[in-house]
ZADO-1210 file (C-alpha; in nm, 4 decimals, padded with zeros to 6 digits):
<atoms>
<atom x="08.2654" y="02.4646" z="14.2933" code="MET" pos="1"/>
<atom x="08.6248" y="02.6661" z="14.1050" code="ASP" pos="2"/>
<atom x="08.3989" y="02.6881" z="13.7943" code="ASN" pos="3"/>
<atom x="08.0728" y="02.8692" z="14.0117" code="LYS" pos="4"/>
<atom x="08.3758" y="03.0989" z="14.1546" code="ARG" pos="5"/>
<atom x="08.5036" y="03.1610" z="13.7859" code="ASN" pos="6"/>
<atom x="08.1602" y="03.3111" z="13.7212" code="LEU" pos="7"/>
<atom x="08.1383" y="03.4805" z="14.0143" code="ILE" pos="8"/>
<atom x="08.5285" y="03.6378" z="13.8892" code="ILE" pos="9"/>
<atom x="08.3945" y="03.7587" z="13.5351" code="CYS" pos="10"/>
<atom x="08.0955" y="03.9973" z="13.6394" code="LEU" pos="11"/>
<atom x="08.2522" y="04.1315" z="13.9430" code="LEU" pos="12"/>
<atom x="08.4994" y="04.1997" z="13.5848" code="PHE" pos="13"/>
<atom x="08.2695" y="04.3483" z="13.3931" code="ILE" pos="14"/>
<atom x="08.0353" y="04.5220" z="13.6138" code="ALA" pos="15"/>
<atom x="08.4150" y="04.6925" z="13.7734" code="PHE" pos="16"/>
<atom x="08.4575" y="04.8082" z="13.3980" code="PHE" pos="17"/>
<atom x="08.1486" y="04.8766" z="13.2760" code="SER" pos="18"/>
<atom x="08.1168" y="05.1015" z="13.6101" code="GLY" pos="19"/>
<atom x="08.4435" y="05.2505" z="13.5413" code="LYS" pos="20"/>
<atom x="08.3273" y="05.3196" z="13.1664" code="ALA" pos="21"/>
<atom x="08.0499" y="05.5344" z="13.2249" code="SER" pos="22"/>
<atom x="08.2231" y="05.7195" z="13.4810" code="ALA" pos="23"/>
<atom x="08.4230" y="05.8441" z="13.2019" code="GLN" pos="24"/>
<atom x="08.1454" y="05.8827" z="13.0199" code="GLU" pos="25"/>
<atom x="08.0626" y="06.1654" z="13.1963" code="ASP" pos="26"/>
<atom x="08.3679" y="06.4542" z="13.1741" code="THR" pos="27"/>
<atom x="08.3299" y="06.8001" z="13.0891" code="LEU" pos="28"/>
<atom x="08.5947" y="07.0052" z="12.9973" code="ASN" pos="29"/>
<atom x="08.7086" y="07.3580" z="12.8474" code="ALA" pos="30"/>
<atom x="08.9309" y="07.6202" z="12.7803" code="SER" pos="31"/>
<atom x="09.0457" y="07.9196" z="12.6505" code="HIS" pos="32"/>
<atom x="09.2797" y="08.2179" z="12.4732" code="ALA" pos="33"/>
<atom x="09.3371" y="08.5198" z="12.3892" code="ALA" pos="34"/>
<atom x="09.4429" y="08.7179" z="12.0541" code="ASN" pos="35"/>
<atom x="09.6827" y="08.9338" z="12.2518" code="HIS" pos="36"/>
<atom x="09.8595" y="08.8321" z="12.5948" code="SER" pos="37"/>
<atom x="09.8328" y="09.1682" z="12.6318" code="PHE" pos="38"/>
<atom x="09.5659" y="09.5331" z="12.5294" code="TYR" pos="39"/>
<atom x="09.5792" y="09.8629" z="12.4796" code="VAL" pos="40"/>
<atom x="09.3294" y="10.0399" z="12.7098" code="PRO" pos="41"/>
<atom x="09.0228" y="10.0896" z="12.5243" code="GLY" pos="42"/>
<atom x="09.0867" y="09.8499" z="12.1941" code="ALA" pos="43"/>
<atom x="08.9203" y="09.5147" z="12.1193" code="VAL" pos="44"/>
<atom x="09.0127" y="09.1884" z="12.2660" code="LEU" pos="45"/>
<atom x="08.8464" y="08.8422" z="12.1428" code="THR" pos="46"/>
<atom x="08.8461" y="08.5812" z="12.3723" code="ILE" pos="47"/>
<atom x="08.7836" y="08.2039" z="12.1728" code="THR" pos="48"/>
<atom x="08.6734" y="07.8732" z="12.4010" code="ASN" pos="49"/>
<atom x="08.6316" y="07.5615" z="12.3660" code="ARG" pos="50"/>
<atom x="08.3610" y="07.2968" z="12.5870" code="ILE" pos="51"/>
<atom x="08.4379" y="06.9770" z="12.5287" code="GLU" pos="52"/>
<atom x="08.1626" y="06.7316" z="12.6774" code="TYR" pos="53"/>
<atom x="08.0790" y="06.3415" z="12.6561" code="THR" pos="54"/>
<atom x="07.6954" y="06.1911" z="12.7407" code="GLY" pos="55"/>
<atom x="07.3856" y="06.4229" z="12.7237" code="THR" pos="56"/>
<atom x="07.3309" y="06.7396" z="12.8245" code="LEU" pos="57"/>
<atom x="07.0514" y="06.9264" z="12.9374" code="THR" pos="58"/>
<atom x="07.1966" y="07.2936" z="13.0369" code="ALA" pos="59"/>
<atom x="07.4645" y="07.4632" z="12.9340" code="LEU" pos="60"/>
<atom x="07.5716" y="07.7832" z="13.0658" code="GLY" pos="61"/>
<atom x="07.9056" y="07.9832" z="13.1198" code="MET" pos="62"/>
<atom x="08.0111" y="08.3036" z="13.3366" code="ASN" pos="63"/>
<atom x="08.2395" y="08.5205" z="13.2263" code="VAL" pos="64"/>
<atom x="08.4534" y="08.7498" z="13.5304" code="ASN" pos="65"/>
<atom x="08.4872" y="09.0648" z="13.3011" code="LEU" pos="66"/>
<atom x="08.7309" y="09.2936" z="13.5112" code="PRO" pos="67"/>
<atom x="08.6201" y="09.6310" z="13.5762" code="ARG" pos="68"/>
<atom x="08.4740" y="09.8377" z="13.2479" code="ASP" pos="69"/>
<atom x="08.5297" y="09.6048" z="13.0084" code="TRP" pos="70"/>
<atom x="08.2738" y="09.5555" z="12.7484" code="SER" pos="71"/>
<atom x="08.1225" y="09.3584" z="12.5794" code="TYR" pos="72"/>
<atom x="08.1063" y="09.3673" z="12.1743" code="VAL" pos="73"/>
<atom x="07.9535" y="09.1001" z="12.0287" code="SER" pos="74"/>
<atom x="07.9626" y="08.6984" z="11.9706" code="VAL" pos="75"/>
<atom x="08.0224" y="08.5457" z="11.6569" code="SER" pos="76"/>
<atom x="07.8076" y="08.2113" z="11.6522" code="THR" pos="77"/>
<atom x="07.5168" y="08.2053" z="11.6098" code="GLY" pos="78"/>
<atom x="07.2462" y="08.0203" z="11.8530" code="GLY" pos="79"/>
<atom x="07.4941" y="08.1085" z="12.1617" code="THR" pos="80"/>
<atom x="07.3230" y="08.3788" z="12.3980" code="MET" pos="81"/>
<atom x="07.4902" y="08.6422" z="12.5731" code="ILE" pos="82"/>
<atom x="07.3192" y="08.8610" z="12.8469" code="ARG" pos="83"/>
<atom x="07.5200" y="09.1689" z="12.9830" code="VAL" pos="84"/>
<atom x="07.4195" y="09.1549" z="13.4192" code="MET" pos="85"/>
<atom x="07.4322" y="09.4459" z="13.5607" code="ASP" pos="86"/>
<atom x="07.8029" y="09.3412" z="13.7194" code="THR" pos="87"/>
<atom x="07.9315" y="09.3804" z="13.3490" code="GLY" pos="88"/>
<atom x="07.9723" y="09.0285" z="13.3482" code="ASP" pos="89"/>
<atom x="07.8465" y="08.7945" z="13.0654" code="LEU" pos="90"/>
<atom x="07.6106" y="08.4744" z="13.1715" code="GLU" pos="91"/>
<atom x="07.6632" y="08.2581" z="12.8145" code="ILE" pos="92"/>
<atom x="07.3647" y="08.0103" z="12.7138" code="PHE" pos="93"/>
<atom x="07.1855" y="07.7799" z="12.5021" code="TRP" pos="94"/>
<atom x="06.8481" y="07.7233" z="12.3942" code="THR" pos="95"/>
<atom x="06.9388" y="07.3911" z="12.2417" code="SER" pos="96"/>
<atom x="07.2252" y="07.2232" z="12.3739" code="ILE" pos="97"/>
<atom x="07.5093" y="07.1959" z="12.0980" code="PRO" pos="98"/>
<atom x="07.6912" y="06.9252" z="11.9777" code="THR" pos="99"/>
<atom x="08.0703" y="06.8575" z="12.1643" code="SER" pos="100"/>
<atom x="08.3290" y="07.0440" z="12.0906" code="PRO" pos="101"/>
<atom x="08.1474" y="07.3677" z="12.1064" code="VAL" pos="102"/>
<atom x="08.3986" y="07.6246" z="11.9976" code="GLU" pos="103"/>
<atom x="08.2699" y="08.0180" z="11.9352" code="PHE" pos="104"/>
<atom x="08.4228" y="08.3662" z="12.0658" code="SER" pos="105"/>
<atom x="08.3406" y="08.6940" z="12.1886" code="TYR" pos="106"/>
<atom x="08.4584" y="09.0128" z="12.1658" code="MET" pos="107"/>
<atom x="08.4664" y="09.2649" z="12.4415" code="VAL" pos="108"/>
<atom x="08.5809" y="09.6068" z="12.4549" code="LYS" pos="109"/>
<atom x="08.8617" y="09.7201" z="12.6850" code="THR" pos="110"/>
<atom x="08.8638" y="10.0519" z="12.9283" code="SER" pos="111"/>
<atom x="09.0081" y="10.3722" z="12.7647" code="GLU" pos="112"/>
<atom x="09.1476" y="10.4325" z="13.1550" code="GLU" pos="113"/>
<atom x="09.2579" y="10.0962" z="13.2477" code="SER" pos="114"/>
<atom x="09.6092" y="10.1012" z="13.3200" code="ILE" pos="115"/>
<atom x="09.7107" y="09.7466" z="13.5467" code="SER" pos="116"/>
<atom x="09.6986" y="09.3988" z="13.4321" code="ASP" pos="117"/>
<atom x="09.3428" y="09.2281" z="13.4278" code="GLN" pos="118"/>
<atom x="09.2453" y="08.9297" z="13.3835" code="LYS" pos="119"/>
<atom x="08.8784" y="08.7077" z="13.2581" code="ILE" pos="120"/>
<atom x="08.7640" y="08.4075" z="13.4604" code="GLU" pos="121"/>
<atom x="08.5108" y="08.1767" z="13.3580" code="SER" pos="122"/>
<atom x="08.3218" y="07.8843" z="13.4642" code="ARG" pos="123"/>
<atom x="08.1125" y="07.6097" z="13.3064" code="ILE" pos="124"/>
<atom x="07.7492" y="07.5258" z="13.4596" code="LEU" pos="125"/>
<atom x="07.5737" y="07.2629" z="13.3863" code="TYR" pos="126"/>
<atom x="07.2835" y="06.9698" z="13.4366" code="TYR" pos="127"/>
<atom x="07.2886" y="06.5617" z="13.2882" code="ARG" pos="128"/>
<atom x="06.9408" y="06.4832" z="13.3126" code="SER" pos="129"/>
<atom x="06.7656" y="06.6099" z="13.6693" code="SER" pos="130"/>
<atom x="07.0952" y="06.6483" z="13.8711" code="GLU" pos="131"/>
<atom x="07.1725" y="06.9037" z="14.0341" code="THR" pos="132"/>
<atom x="07.3903" y="07.2055" z="13.8895" code="GLU" pos="133"/>
<atom x="07.7493" y="07.1058" z="13.7810" code="ARG" pos="134"/>
<atom x="08.0301" y="07.3822" z="13.8205" code="ILE" pos="135"/>
<atom x="08.4269" y="07.3241" z="13.5551" code="ALA" pos="136"/>
<atom x="08.5981" y="07.5550" z="13.5686" code="GLN" pos="137"/>
<atom x="08.7305" y="07.7652" z="13.2235" code="VAL" pos="138"/>
<atom x="09.1133" y="07.6065" z="13.1770" code="LEU" pos="139"/>
<atom x="09.3280" y="07.8179" z="13.2676" code="PRO" pos="140"/>
<atom x="09.1528" y="07.9881" z="13.5389" code="ASP" pos="141"/>
<atom x="09.2545" y="08.3068" z="13.4911" code="TYR" pos="142"/>
<atom x="09.3297" y="08.4774" z="13.1235" code="LEU" pos="143"/>
<atom x="09.5948" y="08.7141" z="13.1901" code="ILE" pos="144"/>
<atom x="09.6454" y="09.0370" z="13.0063" code="PHE" pos="145"/>
<atom x="09.9620" y="09.2938" z="13.0600" code="GLU" pos="146"/>
<atom x="09.8587" y="09.6513" z="13.0069" code="VAL" pos="147"/>
<atom x="10.0520" y="09.7874" z="12.7632" code="ALA" pos="148"/>
<atom x="10.3328" y="10.0761" z="12.8596" code="GLY" pos="149"/>
<atom x="10.4165" y="09.8691" z="13.1341" code="ASP" pos="150"/>
<atom x="10.8354" y="09.8518" z="13.0546" code="ILE" pos="151"/>
<atom x="10.8820" y="09.7407" z="13.4179" code="ASN" pos="152"/>
<atom x="10.7163" y="09.5095" z="13.4044" code="ASN" pos="153"/>
<atom x="10.5520" y="09.5654" z="13.7752" code="ASP" pos="154"/>
<atom x="10.1803" y="09.5625" z="13.6610" code="GLY" pos="155"/>
<atom x="10.0352" y="09.9144" z="13.5649" code="SER" pos="156"/>
<atom x="10.1695" y="10.2334" z="13.3754" code="VAL" pos="157"/>
<atom x="10.3480" y="10.4885" z="13.5647" code="THR" pos="158"/>
<atom x="10.5917" y="10.8154" z="13.5918" code="LEU" pos="159"/>
<atom x="10.8770" y="10.5120" z="13.5520" code="ALA" pos="160"/>
<atom x="10.7965" y="10.3902" z="13.2975" code="ASP" pos="161"/>
<atom x="10.7782" y="10.6352" z="13.1563" code="ALA" pos="162"/>
<atom x="11.0851" y="10.7548" z="13.2515" code="VAL" pos="163"/>
<atom x="11.2566" y="10.3727" z="13.1055" code="ILE" pos="164"/>
<atom x="11.1493" y="10.5259" z="12.7793" code="ALA" pos="165"/>
<atom x="11.3097" y="10.8323" z="12.7611" code="LEU" pos="166"/>
<atom x="11.6403" y="10.6761" z="12.9201" code="ARG" pos="167"/>
<atom x="11.6333" y="10.4944" z="12.6117" code="VAL" pos="168"/>
<atom x="11.5323" y="10.6806" z="12.4222" code="GLY" pos="169"/>
<atom x="11.8481" y="10.9521" z="12.4970" code="ALA" pos="170"/>
<atom x="12.0443" y="10.6734" z="12.4690" code="GLY" pos="171"/>
<atom x="12.2038" y="10.6497" z="12.8706" code="THR" pos="172"/>
<atom x="12.0224" y="10.2726" z="12.9516" code="ASP" pos="173"/>
<atom x="11.9602" y="10.0375" z="12.6876" code="THR" pos="174"/>
<atom x="12.0359" y="09.6667" z="12.9009" code="ALA" pos="175"/>
<atom x="11.7335" y="09.5087" z="12.9173" code="GLY" pos="176"/>
<atom x="11.5387" y="09.7268" z="12.6424" code="TYR" pos="177"/>
<atom x="11.6453" y="09.7065" z="12.2568" code="VAL" pos="178"/>
<atom x="11.5333" y="09.3833" z="12.1575" code="ARG" pos="179"/>
<atom x="11.3809" y="09.2595" z="11.9310" code="GLY" pos="180"/>
<atom x="11.0931" y="09.0479" z="12.1133" code="ASP" pos="181"/>
<atom x="10.9777" y="09.3832" z="12.2665" code="TYR" pos="182"/>
<atom x="10.7019" y="09.4226" z="12.0349" code="ALA" pos="183"/>
<atom x="10.5247" y="09.1877" z="12.2169" code="VAL" pos="184"/>
<atom x="10.4848" y="09.4111" z="12.4571" code="SER" pos="185"/>
<atom x="10.2228" y="09.6156" z="12.2970" code="GLY" pos="186"/>
<atom x="10.4159" y="09.9477" z="12.3618" code="ILE" pos="187"/>
<atom x="10.6427" y="09.9677" z="12.0635" code="ASP" pos="188"/>
<atom x="10.4044" y="10.2191" z="11.8723" code="VAL" pos="189"/>
<atom x="10.6844" y="10.3118" z="11.6529" code="SER" pos="190"/>
<atom x="10.7073" y="09.9749" z="11.5152" code="GLY" pos="191"/>
<atom x="11.0898" y="09.9180" z="11.5519" code="ASP" pos="192"/>
<atom x="11.0659" y="09.6645" z="11.7919" code="ASP" pos="193"/>
<atom x="11.2846" y="09.9313" z="12.0073" code="LYS" pos="194"/>
<atom x="11.1933" y="10.1602" z="12.3562" code="VAL" pos="195"/>
<atom x="11.1952" y="10.4745" z="12.2853" code="GLY" pos="196"/>
<atom x="11.0734" y="10.8463" z="12.2298" code="ILE" pos="197"/>
<atom x="10.7611" y="10.7349" z="12.0696" code="GLU" pos="198"/>
<atom x="10.6967" y="10.5158" z="12.4259" code="GLU" pos="199"/>
<atom x="10.7398" y="10.7978" z="12.6247" code="ALA" pos="200"/>
<atom x="10.4806" y="10.9976" z="12.4542" code="VAL" pos="201"/>
<atom x="10.2157" y="10.7440" z="12.4354" code="TYR" pos="202"/>
<atom x="10.2776" y="10.6614" z="12.8361" code="VAL" pos="203"/>
<atom x="10.2508" y="10.9712" z="12.9943" code="LEU" pos="204"/>
<atom x="09.9033" y="11.0724" z="12.7273" code="THR" pos="205"/>
<atom x="09.7944" y="10.7352" z="12.8799" code="ARG" pos="206"/>
<atom x="09.8134" y="10.8741" z="13.2832" code="LEU" pos="207"/>
<atom x="09.6992" y="11.2230" z="13.1923" code="VAL" pos="208"/>
<atom x="09.3951" y="11.0510" z="13.0348" code="MET" pos="209"/>
<atom x="09.3709" y="10.8682" z="13.4026" code="GLN" pos="210"/>
<atom x="09.4317" y="11.2131" z="13.5978" code="LYS" pos="211"/>
<atom x="09.1375" y="11.3375" z="13.3439" code="GLU" pos="212"/>
</atoms>
């Protein structure tokens, strides 16, 4: 009786861990990143993507929601197909499923008229055997791009940013705005790591272009 009971326990133990291992094979994770966290209106950004999966896929694709008036430029990897939808969003797919990990980059041009922060969201759509479609969010959920010239960090380029730049340039208001890391904001057009007259001109130019 004890031998029979031990055999049953062993079989249950094997079945449990075999099922657990099978479930672990059914994974898919995706991530994306940009070459800059800010953008200059009209400039081109590069978005790199990585998809890792285990097991077998029978279909693989990705939907990309782009900001309004941003446009697709090109893709870096052969075999990666991209369809531009009427909305401007992208459908990315492969006629032959690439092996894991799948790595590729695509380039998009930002709108000349954008003066506010923007974001990109992507999702993976895939099939395993004859199952129904599965969806996986590409992480992080959103790629956030701050607009160059947003000195006061309120999410958009406004006259207030030009006023700050003019005051700093005149030496009347420097606290928090003259610092060595400011170049990463994309507004340091003169390359001196400071906010000043050149930056004020840039902001005013963007505002004029927006009104034209």
